[in-house]
All heavy atoms as an XYZ file, in Angstrom:
681
protein
N       2.448      7.834     12.659
C       1.638      6.969     11.747
C       2.361      6.580     10.559
O       2.264      5.504     10.152
C       0.382      7.695     11.379
C      -0.708      7.916     12.445
S      -2.080      8.846     11.957
C      -2.509      8.460     10.246
N       3.119      7.548      9.899
C       3.862      7.213      8.665
C       5.038      6.264      9.023
O       5.275      5.337      8.230
C       4.220      8.512      8.015
C       2.989      9.239      7.522
C       5.111      8.144      6.872
C       3.187     10.544      6.969
N       5.781      6.640     10.130
C       6.842      5.868     10.444
C       6.527      5.132     11.760
O       5.664      5.569     12.501
C       8.167      6.699     10.565
O       7.933      7.654     11.502
C       8.416      7.376      9.245
N       7.290      4.190     12.200
C       6.997      3.463     13.448
C       7.296      4.381     14.505
O       8.202      5.177     14.584
C       8.096      2.273     13.432
C       8.553      2.154     12.229
C       8.333      3.474     11.417
N       6.529      4.294     15.690
C       6.500      5.055     16.938
C       6.418      3.981     18.003
O       6.199      2.769     17.808
C       5.434      6.078     16.980
O       4.152      5.466     16.975
C       5.427      7.083     15.763
N       6.363      4.597     19.214
C       6.179      3.681     20.416
C       4.837      3.042     20.396
O       4.698      1.946     20.822
C       6.396      4.681     21.701
C       6.269      3.918     22.957
C       6.705      4.655     24.149
C       5.901      5.878     24.264
N       6.235      6.660     25.546
N       3.851      3.799     19.812
C       2.482      3.162     19.670
C       2.156      2.494     18.421
O       1.051      1.880     18.394
N       2.970      2.546     17.406
C       2.653      1.998     16.053
C       3.787      0.931     15.759
O       4.989      1.334     15.619
C       2.637      2.993     15.056
C       1.568      4.016     15.392
C       2.306      2.350     13.706
C       0.563      4.503     14.392
N       3.437     -0.269     15.599
C       4.438     -1.366     15.341
C       5.046     -1.076     13.992
O       4.424     -0.638     13.007
C       3.716     -2.752     15.273
N       6.272     -1.463     13.850
C       6.975     -1.356     12.510
C       6.312     -1.986     11.400
O       6.295     -1.339     10.157
C       8.332     -1.998     12.752
C       8.570     -1.941     14.230
C       7.181     -2.058     14.820
N       5.660     -3.089     11.520
C       4.957     -3.739     10.352
C       3.501     -3.159     10.146
O       2.847     -3.536      9.162
C       4.736     -5.262     10.571
C       3.893     -5.571     11.680
O       3.620     -4.835     12.638
O       3.285     -6.688     11.659
N       3.095     -2.088     10.889
C       1.792     -1.502     10.774
C       1.991     -0.039     10.368
O       0.896      0.550     10.053
C       1.031     -1.659     12.177
C      -0.376     -1.305     12.017
C      -1.119     -1.615     13.238
N      -2.423     -1.130     13.136
C      -2.939      0.037     13.573
N      -2.078      0.850     14.210
N      -4.144      0.380     13.328
N       3.083      0.564     10.424
C       3.203      2.007     10.034
C       2.988      2.147      8.506
O       2.988      1.141      7.764
C       4.643      2.525     10.348
S       5.915      1.942      9.127
N       2.420      3.347      8.208
C       1.934      3.506      6.851
C       2.966      3.180      5.712
O       2.608      2.757      4.662
C       1.352      4.918      6.509
C       0.169      5.159      7.508
C      -0.323      6.663      7.296
C      -0.933      4.226      7.136
N       4.282      3.566      5.974
C       5.367      3.192      5.034
C       5.544      1.767      4.755
O       5.602      1.272      3.613
C       6.618      3.918      5.325
C       6.812      5.426      5.170
C       8.039      5.915      5.694
C       6.503      5.716      3.828
N       5.445      1.033      5.841
C       5.648     -0.395      5.776
C       4.313     -1.004      5.108
O       4.607     -1.931      4.240
C       5.757     -1.145      7.139
N       3.164     -0.574      5.404
C       2.048     -1.036      4.815
C       2.032     -0.705      3.309
O       1.641     -1.503      2.482
C       0.697     -0.632      5.536
C      -0.582     -1.117      4.734
C       0.621     -1.162      6.946
N       2.494      0.484      3.012
C       2.642      0.877      1.683
C       3.570     -0.027      0.921
O       3.172     -0.311     -0.355
N       4.603     -0.323      1.425
C       5.633     -1.239      0.782
C       5.095     -2.522      0.542
O       5.172     -3.206     -0.478
C       6.906     -1.296      1.558
N       4.180     -3.118      1.549
C       3.498     -4.373      1.349
C       2.415     -4.326      0.238
O       2.229     -5.187     -0.476
C       2.850     -4.794      2.708
C       3.938     -5.072      3.812
C       3.352     -5.058      5.169
O       2.099     -5.006      5.414
N       4.189     -5.080      6.138
N       1.837     -3.098      0.156
C       0.828     -2.944     -0.918
C       1.632     -3.018     -2.210
O       1.016     -3.544     -3.300
C      -0.007     -1.564     -0.729
C      -0.893     -1.730      0.462
C      -0.599     -1.228     -1.991
C      -1.494     -0.313      0.897
N       2.683     -2.295     -2.355
C       3.423     -2.324     -3.633
C       3.810     -3.707     -3.986
O       3.885     -3.996     -5.261
C       4.683     -1.360     -3.565
C       4.445      0.014     -3.562
C       5.633      0.882     -3.334
C       3.810      0.540     -4.861
N       4.130     -4.591     -3.161
C       4.417     -5.976     -3.450
C       3.250     -6.775     -4.123
O       3.446     -7.607     -4.842
C       4.833     -6.776     -2.128
C       6.180     -6.354     -1.494
C       6.291     -7.107     -0.148
C       7.276     -6.644     -2.490
N       2.059     -6.270     -3.808
C       0.790     -6.860     -4.416
C       0.501     -6.346     -5.809
O      -0.254     -6.899     -6.432
C      -0.369     -6.675     -3.517
C      -0.165     -6.936     -1.931
C       0.638     -8.283     -1.766
O       0.172     -9.292     -2.241
N       1.577     -8.231     -0.895
N       1.161     -5.224     -6.134
C       0.811     -4.610     -7.477
C       1.907     -4.955     -8.506
O       2.286     -4.161     -9.196
C       0.717     -3.082     -7.252
C      -0.428     -2.533     -6.420
C      -0.223     -1.065     -6.243
C      -1.772     -3.008     -6.980
N       2.119     -6.293     -8.588
C       2.938     -6.752     -9.635
C       2.290     -6.631    -11.011
O       2.944     -6.683    -12.056
C       3.432     -8.208     -9.439
C       2.239     -9.082     -9.164
O       1.292     -8.650     -8.797
O       2.479    -10.313     -9.310
N       0.931     -6.406    -10.980
C       0.211     -5.996    -12.194
C      -0.969     -5.228    -11.664
O      -1.206     -5.113    -10.505
C      -0.253     -7.244    -12.849
C      -1.259     -8.144    -12.005
C      -1.663     -9.473    -12.718
O      -0.768    -10.208    -13.214
O      -2.884     -9.704    -12.821
N      -1.605     -4.409    -12.604
C      -2.686     -3.531    -12.129
C      -3.831     -4.426    -11.519
O      -4.118     -5.468    -11.896
C      -3.225     -2.981    -13.508
C      -1.886     -2.974    -14.303
C      -1.274     -4.227    -14.043
N      -4.343     -3.886    -10.341
C      -5.391     -4.641     -9.622
C      -6.419     -3.628     -9.124
O      -5.911     -2.443     -8.884
C      -4.836     -5.397     -8.502
C      -3.810     -6.375     -8.773
C      -3.403     -7.210     -7.638
N      -2.275     -7.994     -7.852
C      -2.375     -9.252     -8.620
N      -3.411     -9.644     -9.064
N      -1.100     -9.814     -8.835
N      -7.632     -4.063     -8.881
C      -8.709     -3.260     -8.288
C      -8.197     -3.066     -6.756
O      -7.411     -3.867     -6.284
C     -10.010     -3.878     -8.353
O     -10.078     -5.014     -7.601
N      -8.896     -2.114     -6.202
C      -8.670     -1.875     -4.775
C      -9.080     -3.079     -4.056
O      -8.297     -3.444     -3.008
C      -9.439     -0.607     -4.309
C      -9.399     -0.433     -2.775
C      -9.045      0.634     -5.045
N     -10.237     -3.746     -4.416
C     -10.673     -4.818     -3.577
C      -9.735     -5.993     -3.656
O      -9.347     -6.664     -2.777
C     -12.009     -5.313     -4.095
O     -12.971     -4.296     -3.948
N      -9.191     -6.276     -4.925
C      -8.122     -7.281     -5.185
C      -6.977     -7.116     -4.345
O      -6.280     -8.028     -3.673
C      -7.804     -7.414     -6.581
C      -8.906     -8.036     -7.504
C      -8.509     -7.796     -8.972
O      -7.854     -6.930     -9.339
N      -9.141     -8.682     -9.744
N      -6.407     -5.763     -4.400
C      -5.303     -5.448     -3.591
C      -5.401     -5.468     -2.172
O      -4.552     -6.189     -1.412
C      -4.812     -3.998     -3.975
O      -4.715     -3.836     -5.355
C      -3.542     -3.667     -3.243
N      -6.586     -5.251     -1.648
C      -6.899     -5.412     -0.159
C      -6.947     -6.871      0.244
O      -6.296     -7.287      1.264
C      -8.239     -4.710      0.192
C      -8.887     -4.967      1.437
C     -10.011     -5.489      1.715
C      -8.284     -4.718      2.809
N     -10.263     -5.584      3.078
C      -9.137     -5.107      3.745
C      -7.163     -4.138      3.159
C      -8.972     -5.050      5.052
C      -6.789     -4.075      4.523
C      -7.666     -4.481      5.506
N      -7.592     -7.706     -0.531
C      -7.567     -9.160     -0.323
C      -6.216     -9.730     -0.372
O      -5.806    -10.546      0.568
C      -8.517     -9.848     -1.367
N      -5.506     -9.324     -1.382
C      -4.023    -10.054     -1.476
C      -3.204     -9.460     -0.343
O      -2.319    -10.262      0.151
C      -3.379     -9.578     -2.712
C      -3.941    -10.334     -3.985
C      -3.391     -9.852     -5.343
N      -1.924     -9.992     -5.359
C      -1.207    -10.964     -5.763
N      -1.855    -11.936     -6.529
N       0.129    -10.875     -5.856
N      -3.380     -8.195      0.112
C      -2.519     -7.738      1.295
C      -2.899     -8.454      2.510
O      -2.019     -8.868      3.260
C      -2.853     -6.191      1.396
C      -2.143     -5.658      2.773
C      -0.599     -5.605      2.508
C      -2.623     -4.270      2.951
N      -4.246     -8.687      2.814
C      -4.530     -9.502      3.947
C      -3.924    -10.887      3.967
O      -3.416    -11.283      4.961
C      -6.044     -9.605      4.122
C      -6.682     -8.269      4.411
C      -8.107     -8.283      4.848
C      -8.993     -8.948      3.876
N     -10.470     -9.066      4.167
N      -4.022    -11.481      2.820
C      -3.448    -12.923      2.688
C      -2.010    -12.874      2.798
O      -1.420    -13.727      3.558
C      -3.790    -13.455      1.282
O      -5.176    -13.601      1.198
N      -1.342    -11.858      2.180
C       0.182    -11.709      2.298
C       0.592    -11.554      3.787
O       1.584    -12.128      4.250
C       0.662    -10.720      1.382
C       2.120    -10.568      1.416
C       3.006    -11.161      0.405
C       3.014     -9.833      2.271
N       4.322    -10.807      0.696
C       4.315     -9.991      1.770
C       2.803     -8.965      3.326
C       5.410     -9.445      2.414
C       3.843     -8.504      3.913
C       5.207     -8.706      3.556
N      -0.110    -10.677      4.430
C       0.276    -10.281      5.990
C       0.100    -11.642      6.664
O       0.995    -11.940      7.618
C      -0.521     -9.185      6.392
C      -0.072     -7.872      5.859
C      -0.836     -6.706      6.378
N      -0.799     -6.610      7.850
C       0.205     -5.967      8.531
N       1.123     -5.383      7.838
N       0.133     -5.941      9.870
N      -0.969    -12.458      6.450
C      -1.212    -13.559      7.295
C      -0.143    -14.560      6.967
O       0.404    -15.374      7.841
C      -2.610    -14.286      7.029
N       0.266    -14.841      5.685
C       1.203    -15.839      5.254
C       2.635    -15.451      5.925
O       3.520    -16.369      6.090
C       1.421    -15.865      3.754
C       0.290    -16.444      3.048
C       0.233    -16.334      1.452
O       1.319    -15.842      1.071
O      -0.806    -16.618      0.917
N       2.927    -14.172      6.025
C       4.191    -13.775      6.570
C       4.125    -13.361      8.030
O       5.219    -12.789      8.593
C       4.694    -12.503      5.724
C       4.996    -12.931      4.339
N       4.101    -13.125      3.273
C       6.151    -13.289      3.800
C       4.686    -13.367      2.201
N       5.985    -13.590      2.534
N       3.169    -13.778      8.670
C       3.169    -13.725     10.132
C       3.066    -12.289     10.896
O       3.517    -11.990     11.946
N       2.481    -11.343     10.053
C       2.292    -10.014     10.575
C       0.989    -10.041     11.379
O      -0.137     -9.942     10.830
C       2.197     -8.954      9.396
C       3.449     -8.854      8.724
N       4.383     -8.182      9.154
C       3.874     -9.343      7.571
C       5.545     -8.255      8.195
N       5.051     -8.953      7.267
N       1.111    -10.039     12.674
C      -0.065    -10.130     13.603
C      -0.754     -8.775     13.876
O      -1.866     -8.773     14.289
C       0.365    -10.742     14.897
N      -0.055     -7.756     13.590
C      -0.540     -6.391     13.919
C      -1.745     -6.137     13.010
O      -1.544     -6.286     11.698
C       0.380     -5.377     13.812
O       1.591     -5.413     14.593
N      -2.870     -5.756     13.480
C      -4.167     -5.562     12.624
C      -3.999     -4.340     11.696
O      -3.482     -3.306     12.131
C      -5.167     -5.459     13.656
C      -4.510     -4.845     14.815
C      -3.227     -5.436     14.941
N      -4.407     -4.445     10.556
C      -4.500     -3.362      9.590
C      -6.029     -3.309      9.159
O      -6.317     -4.187      8.360
C      -3.563     -3.478      8.278
C      -3.759     -2.573      7.424
C      -2.074     -3.552      8.859
N      -6.672     -2.227      9.462
C      -8.082     -2.110      8.967
C      -8.073     -1.512      7.506
O      -7.122     -1.077      6.944
C      -8.739     -1.058      9.978
O      -8.179      0.242      9.731
N      -9.208     -1.665      6.870
C      -9.416     -1.056      5.710
C      -9.118      0.401      5.615
O      -8.547      0.882      4.610
C     -10.828     -1.343      5.083
C     -10.976     -0.984      3.675
C     -10.485     -1.583      2.625
C     -11.668      0.236      3.318
C     -10.510     -1.270      1.234
C     -11.679      0.657      1.951
C     -11.325     -0.100      0.992
N      -9.471      1.161      6.644
C      -9.149      2.571      6.702
C      -7.664      2.804      6.752
O      -7.193      3.772      6.137
N      -6.938      1.984      7.444
C      -5.391      2.071      7.515
C      -4.862      1.767      6.182
O      -3.909      2.399      5.661
C      -4.824      1.126      8.471
C      -3.476      1.509      9.030
C      -2.346      0.924      8.724
C      -3.222      2.543      9.911
N      -1.274      1.428      9.379
C      -1.785      2.532     10.192
C      -3.997      3.509     10.650
C      -1.172      3.338     11.030
C      -3.255      4.412     11.536
C      -1.921      4.340     11.603
N      -5.455      0.840      5.481
C      -5.048      0.491      4.135
C      -5.186      1.676      3.160
O      -4.413      1.995      2.397
C      -5.895     -0.727      3.617
C      -5.796     -1.025      2.139
C      -4.777     -1.689      1.571
C      -6.874     -0.820      1.366
C      -4.750     -1.956      0.279
C      -6.901     -1.132     -0.027
C      -5.813     -1.589     -0.521
N      -6.313      2.257      3.180
C      -6.586      3.480      2.479
C      -5.633      4.629      2.749
O      -5.148      5.305      1.816
C      -8.048      3.976      2.490
C      -8.372      5.324      1.920
C      -9.025      2.842      2.072
N      -5.372      4.761      3.997
C      -4.382      5.884      4.417
C      -2.970      5.444      3.746
O      -2.225      6.360      3.204
C      -4.202      5.851      5.878
C      -5.343      6.634      6.679
C      -5.136      6.486      8.152
C      -5.320      8.069      6.248
N      -2.598      4.243      3.720
C      -1.342      3.822      3.217
C      -1.331      4.126      1.552
O      -0.468      4.418      1.026
C      -0.994      2.402      3.321
N      -2.537      3.856      1.016
C      -2.693      4.128     -0.434
C      -2.580      5.598     -0.694
O      -1.962      6.108     -1.692
C      -4.055      3.719     -1.004
C      -4.351      2.213     -1.224
C      -5.796      2.072     -1.643
C      -3.380      1.672     -2.135
N      -3.112      6.430      0.251
C      -2.980      7.989      0.069
C      -1.537      8.384      0.086
O      -1.023      9.172     -0.547
C      -3.665      8.619      1.298
C      -5.231      8.599      1.197
O      -5.743      8.157     -0.013
O      -6.004      8.747      2.072
N      -0.794      7.752      1.066
C       0.734      8.076      1.248
C       1.358      7.647     -0.097
O       2.182      8.438     -0.654
C       1.397      7.368      2.396
C       2.808      7.418      2.355
C       0.806      7.929      3.718
N       1.119      6.508     -0.617
C       1.826      6.090     -1.911
C       1.336      6.935     -3.109
O       2.237      7.268     -3.769
C       1.414      4.573     -2.315
C       1.867      3.497     -1.199
C       1.195      2.099     -1.714
C       3.381      3.418     -1.347
N       0.151      7.388     -3.088
C      -0.307      8.254     -4.162
C       0.468      9.571     -4.014
O       0.908     10.189     -5.058
C      -1.753      8.485     -4.113
C      -2.270      9.341     -5.232
C      -2.399      8.891     -6.514
C      -2.581     10.702     -5.010
C      -2.927      9.755     -7.525
C      -2.980     11.522     -6.111
C      -3.220     11.002     -7.275
O      -3.622     11.854     -8.372
N       0.446     10.034     -2.887
C       1.100     11.436     -2.644
C       2.680     11.477     -2.901
O       3.206     12.393     -3.372
C       0.883     11.940     -1.192
O       1.599     11.124     -0.196
N       3.233     10.237     -2.771
C       4.585     10.047     -3.123
C       4.866      9.813     -4.654
O       6.015      9.764     -5.131
C       5.216      8.855     -2.389
C       5.272      9.125     -0.866
S       5.741      7.715      0.027
C       7.221      7.154     -0.742
N       3.727      9.574     -5.386
C       3.885      9.313     -6.868
C       4.134      7.863     -7.092
O       4.567      7.530     -8.214
N       4.010      7.039     -6.121
C       4.279      5.534     -6.312
C       3.267      4.776     -6.953
O       3.485      3.672     -7.567
C       4.691      4.977     -4.964
N       2.006      5.216     -6.848
C       0.853      4.609     -7.440
C      -0.103      5.530     -8.130
O       0.009      6.714     -7.782
C       0.012      3.719     -6.441
C      -0.599      4.666     -5.352
C       0.861      2.662     -5.862
C      -1.649      3.851     -4.525
N      -0.926      5.086     -8.978
C      -1.958      5.861     -9.624
C      -3.155      5.019     -9.783
O      -3.104      3.816     -9.827
C      -1.459      6.525    -10.923
C      -1.143      5.573    -12.032
C      -0.692      6.274    -13.205
O      -0.076      7.420    -13.115
O      -0.832      5.773    -14.312
N      -4.269      5.627     -9.830
C      -5.610      4.968    -10.135
C      -5.872      5.284    -11.637
O      -6.103      6.334    -12.028
C      -6.612      5.353     -9.288
C      -8.054      4.707     -9.319
C      -7.923      3.188     -8.775
C      -9.085      5.402     -8.377
N      -6.027      4.167    -12.331
C      -6.130      4.281    -13.802
C      -7.291      3.401    -14.233
O      -7.231      2.202    -14.117
C      -4.911      3.952    -14.591
C      -4.954      4.143    -16.102
O      -5.915      4.834    -16.580
O      -4.151      3.483    -16.820
N      -8.424      3.885    -14.632
C      -9.584      3.230    -15.027
C      -9.980      2.193    -13.988
O     -10.348      1.037    -14.186
C      -9.418      2.505    -16.371
C      -9.047      3.431    -17.548
C      -8.957      2.795    -18.793
O      -9.261      1.577    -19.000
N      -8.423      3.523    -19.845
N     -10.128      2.717    -12.605
C     -10.626      1.899    -11.539
C      -9.597      0.814    -11.125
O     -10.111     -0.091    -10.401
C     -12.014      1.431    -11.741
C     -13.054      2.473    -11.848
O     -12.873      3.615    -11.229
O     -14.060      2.288    -12.524
N      -8.383      0.777    -11.516
C      -7.376     -0.128    -11.082
C      -6.133      0.616    -10.624
O      -5.777      1.726    -11.055
C      -7.031     -1.257    -12.120
C      -8.165     -2.047    -12.443
C      -6.427     -0.532    -13.359
N      -5.553      0.058     -9.457
C      -4.315      0.600     -9.001
C      -3.046      0.128     -9.795
O      -3.059     -1.002    -10.128
C      -4.121      0.153     -7.520
C      -5.155      0.528     -6.576
C      -4.895     -0.091     -5.253
C      -5.075      2.110     -6.384
N      -2.310      1.020    -10.145
C      -1.069      0.706    -10.902
C       0.102      1.250    -10.156
O       0.143      2.448     -9.689
C      -1.181      1.355    -12.267
C       0.131      1.117    -13.147
C      -2.472      0.948    -13.114
N       1.110      0.446    -10.013
C       2.385      0.812     -9.351
C       3.187      1.574    -10.466
O       3.310      1.082    -11.606
C       3.198     -0.287     -8.871
N       3.640      2.761    -10.196
C       4.481      3.517    -11.055
C       5.935      3.123    -10.941
O       6.458      2.920     -9.775
C       4.328      5.040    -10.839
C       2.986      5.520    -11.215
C       2.838      7.065    -11.160
N       3.874      7.711    -11.784
C       3.855      7.983    -12.991
N       2.882      7.715    -13.688
N       4.869      8.680    -13.602
N       6.618      3.080    -12.078
C       8.058      2.758    -12.138
C       8.739      4.052    -11.576
O       8.424      5.116    -11.807
C       8.556      2.498    -13.514
O       9.862      2.514    -13.556
N       9.678      3.785    -10.693
C      10.551      4.870    -10.085
C      11.411      5.668    -11.158
O      11.875      6.647    -11.065
C      11.416      4.456     -8.986
C      10.643      3.881     -7.780
S       9.677      5.386     -7.134
C       8.100      4.684     -6.925
N      11.471      4.960    -12.465
C      12.187      5.632    -13.467
C      11.274      6.398    -14.452
O      11.782      6.953    -15.359
C      12.958      4.540    -14.258
C      13.895      3.725    -13.359
N      15.097      4.285    -12.792
C      13.892      2.427    -12.910
C      15.712      3.429    -12.155
N      14.884      2.266    -12.011
N       9.957      6.277    -14.257
C       9.022      6.887    -15.053
C       9.027      8.438    -14.717
O       9.439      8.865    -13.763
C       7.644      6.356    -14.924
N       8.463      9.226    -15.695
C       8.399     10.675    -15.568
C       7.339     10.860    -14.332
O       6.387     10.105    -14.276
C       7.936     11.300    -16.781
N       7.488     11.970    -13.619
C       6.453     12.117    -12.525
C       5.109     12.503    -13.182
O       5.012     12.978    -14.233
C       6.982     13.474    -11.897
C       8.050     14.008    -12.804
C       8.506     12.975    -13.615
N       4.067     12.001    -12.475
C       2.657     12.226    -12.877
C       2.372     13.713    -13.034
O       2.800     14.503    -12.218
C       1.836     11.550    -11.888
C       2.730     11.627    -10.571
C       4.055     11.548    -11.057
N       1.644     13.892    -13.984
C       1.088     15.305    -14.176
C      -0.249     15.431    -13.353
O      -1.125     14.621    -13.524
C       0.824     15.664    -15.564
C       2.051     15.701    -16.424
C       1.871     16.119    -17.905
O       0.802     16.758    -18.134
O       2.601     15.600    -18.796
N      -0.328     16.485    -12.603
C      -1.499     16.622    -11.772
C      -2.237     17.970    -12.096
O      -1.814     18.915    -12.325
C      -1.242     16.560    -10.307
C      -0.662     15.212    -10.025
C      -0.407     15.012     -8.615
N       0.384     13.753     -8.371
C       0.526     13.114     -7.268
N       0.002     13.593     -6.233
N       1.239     12.078     -7.228
């Protein structure tokens, strides 16, 4: 699920979807805005493999566990890789 396998297309694995989500977070956005932008981006770039909202949420979970995003006042924020690690 996290990486491509025989049953999971490379553009649908959670790391790839997570990277696509990060592309949408050029500024803080709500979960709904990010989901809508991701769907549009995937359609514009010819990604035919379906990504459900549940799969999107799993990709958000992977990004959060890696410290790549955080939820701040109900908006998703991409963390800089040069920033200090989040305190949990």
